[in-house]
VOKOL-290789 format. One record per residue (C-alpha): x, y, z. Coordinates in steps of 0.25 Angstrom, whole numbers, padded with zeros to 4 digits, always signed. Each point is the difference from the previous one (the first is absolute). Layout:
BEGIN
XYZ/...
END
This chain:
BEGIN
+0002-0002+0001/+0010+0012+0003/+0005-0002-0014/-0011+0001-0006/-0003+0014+0007/+0014+0004-0005/+0001-0005-0013/-0016+0009-0001/+0007+0013+0007/+0015-0003-0010/-0012-0001-0013/-0005+0011+0004/+0014+0010+0004/+0001-0003-0015/-0011+0007-0004/+0006+0011+0007/+0008+0005-0013/-0013+0007-0004/-0001+0007+0016/+0015+0008+0000/+0003+0013+0005/-0012+0009-0007/+0007+0010-0008/-0001+0004-0015/+0000+0005-0012/-0006+0009-0009/+0000-0001-0016/-0003+0010-0008/-0014+0002-0002/-0006+0006-0012/-0016+0006-0002/-0002-0015-0003/+0008-0006+0010/+0004-0012-0007/+0014-0001+0007/-0002-0005+0013/+0008+0004+0012/+0008-0011+0007/-0010-0002+0015/+0001-0009+0010/-0010-0007-0004/+0008-0006-0014/+0008-0007+0012/+0002+0002+0013/-0017+0004+0007/+0003-0003+0015/-0016+0001+0001/+0000-0013-0008/-0001-0007+0013/-0009-0003+0010/+0003+0010+0012/+0004-0009+0013/+0010-0009-0010/+0010+0012-0003/+0009-0002+0011/+0000-0015-0001/+0002-0001-0014/+0013+0010+0001/+0005-0006+0014/+0000-0013-0008/+0006+0005-0015/+0016+0000+0001/+0008+0012-0001/+0012-0008-0009/+0011+0002+0008/+0009-0009+0005/+0005-0001+0015/+0009+0013+0004/+0007+0002+0011/+0006+0013+0000/+0007+0000+0017/-0006+0012+0002/+0002+0009-0010/-0008+0013+0000/-0008+0005-0012/+0002+0014+0000/-0013+0008-0004/-0004+0015-0004/-0013+0005+0002/-0007+0013-0001/-0009+0004+0011/+0003-0005+0012/+0001-0014-0009/-0013-0002+0003/-0002-0008-0013/+0009-0011+0005/+0002+0003+0015/-0011+0001+0010/+0005+0009+0013/+0000-0009+0011/-0010+0009+0006/-0010-0003-0011/+0002-0016+0002/-0011-0010+0005/-0010+0013+0003/-0010-0004-0010/+0005+0005-0012/-0001-0015-0009/+0009+0009-0012/+0012+0003+0010/-0001-0014+0009/+0000-0006-0016/+0012+0008-0002/+0009-0004+0013/-0003-0016-0001/+0003+0002-0017/+0014+0006+0005/+0003-0011+0011/-0005-0013-0010/+0010+0006-0008/+0012+0000+0011/-0004-0013+0005/-0001-0007-0014/+0014+0007-0005/+0008+0000+0015/+0000+0016-0003/-0003+0013+0005/-0009+0010-0008/+0003+0015+0004/-0004+0013-0004/+0013+0008-0001/-0004+0013-0002/-0014+0010-0004/-0005+0012-0001/-0008+0007-0009/+0000-0003-0014/+0008+0015-0004/+0010-0003+0011/+0001-0017-0002/+0002+0004-0017/+0013+0009+0004/+0005-0012+0010/-0002-0011-0010/+0007+0009-0012/+0011+0004+0009/+0003-0013+0007/-0002-0008-0014/+0009+0011-0007/+0011+0001+0011/+0001-0016-0003/-0002-0003+0015/-0009-0013+0003/-0008+0004+0009/-0015-0008-0003/-0004-0012-0010/-0014+0003-0003/-0008+0014-0001/-0014+0000+0002/-0004+0013-0005/-0011+0010-0004/-0004-0003-0014/+0002+0014-0007/+0013+0002+0007/+0004-0012-0002/+0000+0000-0014/+0004+0014-0003/+0015-0004+0007/+0000-0013-0011/+0006+0013-0011/+0013+0000+0012/+0004-0015-0004/-0001-0003+0015/-0006-0012-0002/+0004-0016-0004/-0010-0007-0010/-0010-0009+0009/+0003-0011-0014/+0013-0002+0007/-0003-0003+0013/+0001-0015+0004/-0014-0006+0004/-0009+0009-0002/-0010-0005-0011/-0010+0010-0005/-0010-0013-0007/-0004-0002+0016/-0013+0005+0004/+0007+0008+0013/+0004+0011-0013/-0007+0008-0005/-0004-0002-0016/+0004+0013-0004/+0015-0001+0006/+0001-0011-0012/-0006+0005-0010/-0002+0018-0001/+0011+0003+0011/+0011-0009-0008/+0006+0004-0012/+0009-0006-0007/+0001-0011+0010/+0004+0010+0011/-0007+0003+0011/+0003+0012+0009/-0011+0002+0008/-0009-0013+0005/-0013-0002+0006/-0003-0010+0010/-0010-0006+0012/+0012+0007+0009/-0007+0014-0007/-0013-0002+0007/-0004+0016-0002/-0004-0003-0016/-0012-0006+0007/-0002+0010+0011/+0002+0011-0009/-0010-0005-0010/-0009+0011-0005/-0014-0001+0000/-0014+0008+0004/-0008+0001+0013/-0014+0003+0001/-0010+0001+0011/-0011-0012-0004/-0009+0008+0010/+0000+0014-0007/+0000-0007-0015/-0012-0007+0004/-0008+0011+0004/+0004+0007-0012/-0004-0012-0007/+0012-0005-0008/-0003-0014-0001/+0008-0011+0002/+0015+0004-0003/+0006-0013+0002/-0008-0007-0010/+0004+0012-0010/+0015-0004+0002/-0002-0015-0001/-0008+0002-0013/+0011+0008-0005/-0006+0012-0003/+0005+0010+0008/+0006+0009-0007/+0002+0016+0003/-0010+0004-0009/-0011-0008+0009/+0007+0004+0012/+0000+0016-0005/-0016-0002-0001/+0000-0005+0016/+0007+0013+0006/-0001+0011-0010/-0012+0007+0006/+0001-0004+0015/+0004+0012+0007/-0006+0006+0013/+0002+0014+0005/+0002-0005+0014/+0007+0013+0005/-0007+0009-0005/+0012+0008-0006/-0007+0001-0013/+0012-0003-0006/+0007-0016-0001/+0010-0001+0012/+0003-0011+0010/-0013+0000+0006/-0007-0003-0012/-0007-0014-0001/+0005-0006-0015/+0000-0012-0007/+0012-0005+0001/+0013+0007+0006/+0013-0002-0010/+0012+0008+0006/+0011+0005-0012/+0011-0008+0005/+0007-0012+0000/-0012-0007-0004/-0004+0007-0013/+0011-0009-0007/-0006-0014+0003/-0011+0004-0011/+0012-0002-0010/+0001-0014+0002/-0016-0003+0005/-0003+0006-0016/+0012-0010-0004/+0008+0012-0007/+0015-0006+0007/+0010+0009-0001/+0012-0009-0009/-0001-0014-0005/+0010-0007-0008/-0001+0003-0014/+0001-0011-0010/+0015+0000+0002/-0002-0004+0015/+0005+0014+0003/-0008+0009+0012/-0005+0011-0011/-0011+0012+0006/-0013-0005-0001/-0009+0011+0006/-0002+0007-0014/-0011-0008-0004/-0013+0004-0008/-0009+0002+0013/+0010+0004+0011/-0004+0016-0006/-0015-0004+0003/+0004-0006+0012/+0008+0014+0007/-0012+0008-0005/-0010-0010+0007/+0010+0000+0014/-0002+0017-0002/-0013+0002-0001/-0003-0013+0010/+0008+0008+0012/-0002+0017-0005/-0014-0001-0006/-0009-0013+0007/-0011+0007+0009/+0000-0015+0006/+0016+0000+0003/+0008+0007+0011/+0015+0002-0001/+0011+0009+0000/+0013+0002+0000/+0001+0006+0013/+0004-0011+0011/-0009+0008+0010/-0013-0005-0008/+0002-0015+0008/-0010-0006-0012/+0005-0016+0009/-0005+0008+0013/-0012+0004-0009/-0005-0014-0005/+0004-0003+0015/-0011+0010+0006/-0011-0006-0010/+0003+0013-0008/+0001-0009-0014/-0005-0013-0004/+0014-0005-0006/+0012+0003+0001/+0016-0005-0004/+0008-0008+0008/+0011-0013+0001/-0005-0012+0006/+0010+0005+0010/-0012+0010+0006/-0008-0013+0002/+0009-0004+0010/+0001+0013+0008/-0007+0003+0012/-0008+0011-0005/-0006-0008-0012/+0000-0012+0012/-0009+0012+0009/-0010+0005-0011/-0013-0001+0004/-0008-0002-0014/+0001-0013-0008/+0011+0001-0010/+0006-0006-0013/+0011+0000-0009/-0002-0001-0016/+0012+0000-0011/+0003+0015-0006/-0011-0003-0013/+0004-0002-0015/+0004+0011-0010/-0013-0007-0009/-0006-0012-0003/+0010-0004-0012/+0010-0002+0012/-0002-0014+0005/+0007-0002+0014/+0000+0011+0013/+0016+0003+0001/+0004+0005+0015/+0013+0010+0000/+0011-0003+0014/+0002+0012+0006/+0012+0006+0002/+0002-0003+0013/+0003-0015-0002/+0013-0004+0001/+0011-0010-0008/+0015-0007+0003/+0011+0000-0007/+0013-0003+0003/+0013+0009+0001/+0013+0000-0009/+0008+0000+0012/-0006-0015+0003/+0010-0011+0003/-0007-0013+0003/-0010-0001-0011/-0003-0015+0002/-0004+0005+0015/-0009+0010-0006/-0006-0008-0007/-0004-0012+0009/-0007+0010+0011/-0006+0010-0009/-0008-0013-0009/-0002-0005+0016/-0006+0015+0004/-0008-0001-0011/-0005-0014+0000/-0002+0002+0016/-0009+0015-0006/-0008-0010-0008/-0003-0010+0008/-0004+0009+0013/-0001+0015-0003/-0007+0000-0014/-0012-0008+0005/+0000+0005+0014/-0002+0017-0006/-0008-0005-0011/-0009-0014+0007/+0001+0004+0014/+0000+0016+0002/-0005+0003-0013/-0012-0010-0002/-0004-0005+0013/+0004+0010+0008/-0003+0015-0006/-0009-0002-0010/-0014+0001+0002/-0008-0007-0009/+0004-0013-0011/-0003+0009-0010/+0011+0008+0001/+0009-0013+0004/-0002-0004-0015/+0001+0015-0005/+0016-0001+0007/+0004-0011-0009/-0006+0006-0012/+0010+0013+0005/+0012-0010+0005/-0001-0008-0013/+0003+0011-0011/+0011+0010+0010/+0013+0003-0010/+0013+0007+0001/+0002+0009-0012/+0014+0000-0003/+0000+0017-0004/-0006+0001+0013/+0011-0007+0007/+0011+0005-0006/-0009+0015-0003/+0000+0005+0015/-0008+0012+0004/+0002+0007-0012/+0000-0010-0010/-0013-0004-0008/-0006-0008+0010/-0004+0014+0006/-0005+0005-0011/-0015+0001+0005/+0005+0005+0013/+0008+0010-0007/-0008+0006-0009/-0013+0001+0009/+0006+0006+0012/+0007+0012-0010/-0015-0001-0008/+0006-0005-0013/-0010-0005-0009/+0010-0002-0012/+0005-0012-0001/+0010+0004-0011/+0007+0011+0007/+0005-0009+0011/+0004-0012-0005/+0008+0010-0010/+0003+0007+0010/+0008-0010+0008/+0001-0010-0011/+0016+0003-0003/+0003-0001+0016/-0009-0016+0003/+0008-0003-0015/+0014+0002+0004/-0005-0005+0016/-0006-0013-0009/+0014-0001-0006/+0009-0002+0012/-0009-0008+0006/+0003-0010-0013/+0012+0004+0000/+0000-0006+0016/-0002-0011-0005/+0008-0002-0012/+0012+0003+0009/-0004-0013+0008/+0008-0007-0011/
END
């Protein structure tokens, strides 16, 4: 009987190639949507197995590593912002935070398996950390082995030729389900990969963009069953816009639109606006027919997209938005002053939303139109990536430890966030849990977003809207030469890896 159970578990484990870490890569989407992006549904859908099985099935999956004994050797890691991505503070462990406890147990499991230590040797804000990384590596000092850092900050460092090619790191296997498929596709160029994404980078789950809605208020305005609309594939921008465009009440009686009023939606003109680019399947950079990353943002629909967004944020009666941070769109949603508000999934686990009195749900960003077959979810810039410094000495040690950390993260941290925290503890209805699968199964990272930084084409909606610019062509041409030069530098960094 035990053998039969084990065989069943291993068979299920084999199916986990369709359940890998859920990041996706977006392909070109013209009006006919003929070229479909690579998404999680192609080969790594986490929602493919029943809840409750996921921990057992993953535990039964072999990590592919041999037995190793590193005799107490230390893997030295640097992370930004107190190392929260990998190292929870001692005072926070065993205090009821499921994710922090899972991260601590992950580190302990790797240390026990490999007879090694995993330690945070330096952490700072992203600006200070970037300066430290650059100074240390350029000086030739061997001070750390692995960098787990802010995605945009790390992407900007690549042109400095500071990092190694992941394909040169022994025992790292991008075909395993604990490595994002994007790493081996969009982030690999000419057989080389500089920044990698695995289940170590757990913020790529909680940084996925979504739209929250107040179910009580939606019902009072008779907006219908929005979950059904999403799951039927009918959740388009026009559908959403027609719901919210006329919902406005001058609640404070000021006679002018203000943060004291009630709106169909409160949408910040800040970083969340960039999510629309990918929701509308208009990626910044894609590989051309020769397999070389090239600009792809200038599609037939991009001018229409930017004009639509401008009108949405500045000319729609039912949308409350402001470039002024004092407008506090999210707090207005919490104060029941709007029906819809953009969030990342991390907000679902926040104390404010946990204590929200009204019932709420989550939705993906809408499609551009009916011709677009899939929903697409942008992963906010607060997520992390992993790189190896070129000063690293013991690549075998680094490779084994990183592979083990990615595996243990996939085995425990990812299902803790996805299944236990989001689905079981925090989301309040079964429909939101179903929509969560839609959001996470269609995440992706854009080569141009990672390497373009805050001033790249990935920030086009933010830059244009904050400057009240409706003219995409003028904006595109204004920064084109700088962006072209930056892309050349990025590709040159790949070339220099040999």
